[in-house]
N, C-alpha and C positions, 0 to 999 in steps of 0.2 A: 430403706429397704425398697427394692424394686420388685413388683409382682407382675406376672402375666395375667391377662384377662381374655378368656375365649368364651364363645357362645355358639349354640346352634350348629354343632359339627355334623349332625345328621348322618353319621356313619360314612362321610365322604373321606375314605381312608387316604387317598393321595394328598388331600389337603391337610389332613391330620398329621401325616408324616412331615409335611412342610412346616406346619405349626410347631412341631417339636423342634425341628432344626432352628427355626427363627428364635424361639424362646430360649433354647439352650445357648445360642450365639449371643443373645441379649443378656445372658447371665442373671436372669430373674431368680429370686430366692424362693418364691412360691408361685403357684398358678391357681387361678380361680376359674372354674367352668360354670357358667350361669344357666346351664340346662339345655336339653334336647341333644343328648348324646346319641340316643336311639338304640345302639347295640353294643354288646360287651366287647366286640372286636375293636371298637374305638378306644376303649380303655387299655387294651393290649398295646396299641400304638402309643398312647399317652404315657404308658409305663416307662417309655424311653426318655421322658423328661428328666433333667438333672435336678429338678425341684419337686417338692411334694405337691400333689393336686388335692384341692378342696372344691366342693361344688354342690349344686342343688339339682334336683330332678326337674325336668321341664314337662310340658304337656305331651310331648311325643315319646316320653320314656315309659309311660304306663305299661305298655304291652311287654316290655323287656325288663321290668323292674327287678325280678328275682335274679336274672342273669347279670344285670348291672351291679346289683348289691354283692353278688358272689365275686365278680371280677374286681370290684373296688376293694373288697376285703383281701383278695389274693395279692393285689398290688399295693396294699397299705394306703389306699386313697380314702378320703372322707367325702361321702355323698349323703345328702339328706333331703328331706322335704324342705322347701323354702318356708320361712326365711332362715338363712344361715347367718348367724352373728359371729363376727371375728374381732379380735383385738390384736392387731399387728403393728409394731413400731409405734405404740401408743395411740394408734388411730382406731376408732370404732367404725366397723364396716358392717353393712347389711347387704346380703345377696339374695335376690329373688330371680325368677325366670321372667315372668310377665311384669312389665312396668306398671300395669294397673294394680298390682299387689303392693306397690311401694307405699301408698297412702296408709294402708293398715300396718305395714311392717316397719316403716321408718319412724324412729323416735328422735327427739331433739339431740340426744348425745351421739347419734350417728353422723360422722363427718363424711363418710363415703357410702354411696349406694351403687351397687353394680347390678345390671340386669341384661337380659338378652331378648329373645322372642321376636322382636320386630325386624331383625336382620338389617337394621338401619343404625348408623353411627350416631351416638348421642353423647354430647359433653355439655352438661349444664352446670353452671356455678351460681350459687346464691348464698349469701350470708356465710361464707366460709365453708360451704358444703359442696360436694361434688356428686353428680349423678352421671354414671359412665356406662356406655355400651359400645364396644369396639366395632360392632356392625357385622356384616356378612363375612363368614369364613367357610361356608360349605357350598359356595356357588361354583359355577362351571366357567366363569369368565376370568381368566388370568389377569392379574393386576387390579381386580376389584375386590378380592378377598382381603380381609384384615384381621389382625389380632392387636390387642392393646398391651401397652406396658405402662404401669402406673407407679410413679415415685411417691411413696407414702410420706417422705420427708417434706416434699414441696407440693404434693397433689398435682403435679404436672403429668400430663398424659402424652403418650407417643403412640402413633399408629404405624404398624408394620404391614405394608401392603405386599401381597404376593399373587 
């Protein structure tokens, strides 16, 4: 199973539209948003994904929480407070927004940890475990924005720049 990983979209709608194109073209089966969506309009654009979206709220989502929850329900998306625990393709995954929360959220059975918040690409491997953040996707510099694709069978990551 290939999943898309996005973070910190910060309501940058042109970039979000591009993210949808890239992930649909990549044929991902599910998408994880690691937080900082910021406005419900972003979820309207993400509703064009060919795959279901699951995610966590970030530190910049607090002021729009009710609107985000309403939009997520309208588009059948799953959004919750971190940590979000998933079992997909027999892999145990934990999702947080801030990597400083990983120490408290990550357990030995988690093979994959996904986070955002830093806007910096992170791919750390240790003892068969992966910590992954695809990095900046809401920036204004073309070619420096990125989303991630994670193959859960191999735990290989791919960065799609735009």
